[in-house]
Phi, psi and omega in degrees: 000143175281137183283157178297326178296313182296319178300310183301314182297329179284325183288320189291341179283351179266118181289122180229030184297131177269174186224133175288336191267350183282149176259358182269168173222118358298162184290338176223137182288339182296339177297333181289340176299316177288321181304316181294321177297319182292324175301313180297321181289320177302317180292321185291331181271353174106014175286156181247172179051040181282129184214140166245110186271181186292343179266356179094007177280132173257124178230153179202166185229138166252112183300153182290146166258353175214100186293348180281347182273157182290161173273121185245139178252150173227132184229149172212161182252149186271333187280155170250162190290147175289353186296330181213156186298140173248012182266127178075035178296127179236085184295145177244128180261125180248097180283138180052055181309135188273000177083008182250177178304146178244116177277108184281320174203193186294336185243349185239123176236132174275101192264135177290338177286318180282327181234076186297341178299340178304323185297338179289347187250018176301132181087352179268174175261113180259146171243124181238175171279176171267006179090356184254345184216176164285175180265314181102012174299334173262088016221034179290339171296318179299318178298312181299320182291319179296312183292326177293320177295318179297317180295325177297314180295322179296324182274355177234073186292349177287344180283124181274130179204159174282186176295137179245128177248135176236153179212140174240123191249151172269168163062021176297321185292343178251018172076016184238013191304327182243024179306326184239017184283131183264095183297319182296317179293322179303315168080017179273148175284325174201170186208172176225133166275138175257084192209021181267189184260241191294163181311126175099346181301133173225116191235130176220023166215144187213172178299146154283141189224137174220160177234138179238117178249125182244129175249122186250127179254121178256192176221119184256125172225170180301130183298339179287340179230039189267351187302127178076001184239310185297139167238107184276106184299326178296318179290325176296321177300318178295322176302316180297311180304319182288346177280343180279145181296123188291338181270350184261062179231162183305322184289349182242009185229160180201175176056237183265012180280133179273176181200167164250136183230114175284112185262339182201139174219129172230140187208134166224180180295316186283331184206155177209157178225141174233133174241126177238147163250145182243129184221134169192162185271324185275133185292322178295317178296324179301315178297318180298321180293320178293320177299323178301317180296317177301318180296319178301313181296319179299318181294319179295317179293329176292322182281320189253357180112145183300146179068013172298320178242126171257129184246130170242103181245125182215151178284146178251313177197171184233169183291116184294342185306322181304323183268321181293327178302338179282353183225066186299335181297334180293320178287319181298322178297317179298317180298319178296321180293322176297313182300319180293338178263007182059041176245127178278122180298130174251095186271110184225152174286143177281117173275062183173208179209166176225168172305329182299331178297312181288323179298324179298325178278350176265007176102005180240095180303131194208077175290178191239137182243148183298149169257336184104359185274161177226153170058046182301158171077018179197180185290349180269008182293141174206164179209147177263132180299321181297326177292320177299320179295326176293324177297317177303316180297320180295317178300314178300317181296321177301316180295319180292319190271355184293000000 
């Protein structure tokens, strides 16, 4: 059997970064490079019904050894976040990590003071970045863990389990991962995304999410004769930014606190653009936050003239808790699987979202299980091999105990 570590190290070297700005699906064709590799690997380990469809979804089936058991799905996403480069990922393996700071390169240090969770992994095998890119544990670790679990089940035919369906999706990081996913064709009774963080995380509630894109139109004239005429779109953009509550940002919030997050700003005199994401757990608060954005735009247009700001505000996903709560056995099965693997469930709200959130509203209850990774979407990302191995064990246990 191929180890979960070896699988992971091979996947992360393939650039699969998705894009918010693309109109295609998948948003980047490079995601298909990994998809094609995964199709070949699924076939090589003995999975059946292996398919790469026109949307870039990879699906496969492990036939049941006990037809009386339910059909369970496991999903992970192939793309990495646009927040940091995924090109030229050079993972570094630290065997028997000493519990101290890790100098990734001349300018980037993975510090135990800034990231105290590192100290929990003394003596473990850590995989880090080289400091120049993200690592890609989100979510190539999930892919590696699912396939390693499937290969284990294939090689241990004495283990009784129902039909197992797996899927690897594109574009999760840009909120479009299941836009074209066929839940009925997938055919699972329930499923789990393998897309969480540190060892033990079990998540079945997540942010409600929306995105607000603002296009600001200014008026450029010579600055020497601009009085009463010029409208500086860049300055208008700053006015908008300053209208948002300064404490309701990711760096100032935690737990169940929501936020507004400015993800992109471009500005010249004639035009400017602002991109915000809106996140919170409570549906009523979610509506209030969206209404706030509409009010900001109305006030700016009232002050600077109609159509100064064009707003495109749309929902991305909703809190899966509403749907998963209707299927408590799905969570109870996960807890039993954790217990059998000697993993203590760490039940936390996802301060983000997964494909599972949208799938839950599409009729497929789909909570989220840990991958073992930390500090996703940037050069400080790392993962412990031992945590990945525990995820494999949990997946196998879910299949056994169902």
